[in-house]
C-alpha positions in Angstrom: 21.9 -13.4 -2.6 21.0 -9.8 -2.1 23.0 -7.6 0.2 19.8 -6.9 2.1 19.4 -10.7 2.8 23.0 -10.9 3.9 22.5 -8.1 6.3 19.4 -9.7 7.8 21.3 -12.9 8.4 24.2 -11.0 10.0 21.6 -9.2 12.3 20.2 -12.6 13.4 23.7 -13.8 14.2 24.5 -10.6 16.1 21.3 -10.9 18.2 22.1 -14.6 19.0 25.7 -13.6 20.0 24.3 -10.8 22.3 21.9 -13.3 24.0 24.8 -15.7 24.5 27.0 -12.9 26.0 24.1 -11.9 28.3 23.9 -15.4 29.8 27.6 -16.3 29.7 29.0 -13.0 30.8 26.4 -10.8 32.4 28.9 -8.2 33.5 29.4 -7.3 29.8 25.7 -7.3 28.9 25.3 -3.5 29.0 28.3 -2.9 26.7 27.1 -5.6 24.3 23.6 -4.1 24.3 24.9 -0.7 23.2 27.2 -2.2 20.5 24.3 -4.2 19.2 22.1 -1.1 19.2 24.7 0.8 17.2 25.0 -2.1 14.8 21.2 -2.3 14.3 21.0 1.4 13.4 23.9 1.1 11.0 22.4 -2.0 9.4 19.0 -0.2 8.9 20.8 2.6 7.1 22.6 0.0 4.9 19.4 -1.9 4.2 17.7 1.2 2.8 20.6 2.2 0.7 20.0 1.9 -3.1 22.7 -0.7 -3.4 21.1 -3.1 -0.9 19.1 -4.6 -3.8 22.3 -5.6 -5.6 23.3 -9.3 -5.7 26.3 -10.2 -3.5 27.1 -13.3 -5.5 27.1 -13.9 -9.2 23.8 -14.6 -11.0 25.0 -17.9 -12.4 27.2 -19.5 -9.7 27.4 -22.9 -11.5 29.0 -21.4 -14.6 26.5 -23.3 -16.8 25.5 -21.6 -20.0 22.3 -22.3 -21.9 22.1 -21.6 -25.6 19.0 -19.8 -27.0 17.7 -22.8 -28.9 18.1 -25.2 -26.0 15.0 -26.6 -24.3 16.4 -25.4 -21.0 16.3 -21.8 -22.2 13.5 -19.9 -20.7 12.9 -18.0 -24.0 12.1 -21.2 -26.0 8.6 -20.9 -27.4 7.5 -17.8 -25.3 7.2 -14.1 -26.0 9.0 -12.4 -23.1 8.8 -8.8 -22.0 8.9 -7.3 -18.5 5.8 -5.5 -17.5 6.4 -5.3 -13.7 9.1 -2.6 -13.7 11.8 -4.6 -11.8 13.7 -7.8 -12.2 12.1 -10.6 -10.2 15.5 -12.2 -9.6 17.7 -9.3 -8.4 15.1 -6.4 -8.0 17.0 -4.1 -10.4 14.7 -1.4 -12.0 13.7 -2.2 -15.6 12.3 -0.2 -18.5 9.0 -1.4 -19.9 9.3 -4.1 -22.5 12.7 -5.3 -21.4 13.1 -9.1 -22.0 16.5 -9.5 -20.2 17.7 -7.9 -17.0 20.7 -5.7 -17.6 22.0 -6.3 -14.1 21.8 -10.1 -13.7 21.3 -11.2 -17.3 18.4 -13.5 -16.7 15.5 -13.7 -19.2 12.3 -12.3 -17.7 8.9 -13.9 -17.9 6.0 -12.1 -19.5 2.9 -11.5 -17.3 -0.1 -10.9 -19.4 
């Protein structure tokens, strides 16, 4: 999961909590509004930070490894090279012709 995705989910939870406070405790609605407004400005700054495209969890959460000659390997029988300039799994920038992402380690498909 990308940090940007996590921030978006936290924003939805914060908005839902603010709506709940508005209906349950209307006397605190103004305070909660300004706190939510401050959080939204801070989260927008975090979303556009270069590290927001980094994965929060590991690329291989199950711990399963696949050998290069396995039929499950994505490189079996294909010529792979990245031609899009970024990893489609973690959005890390890539040099042209890269066949494996240096950030998440996944094999990249070749788009002809």
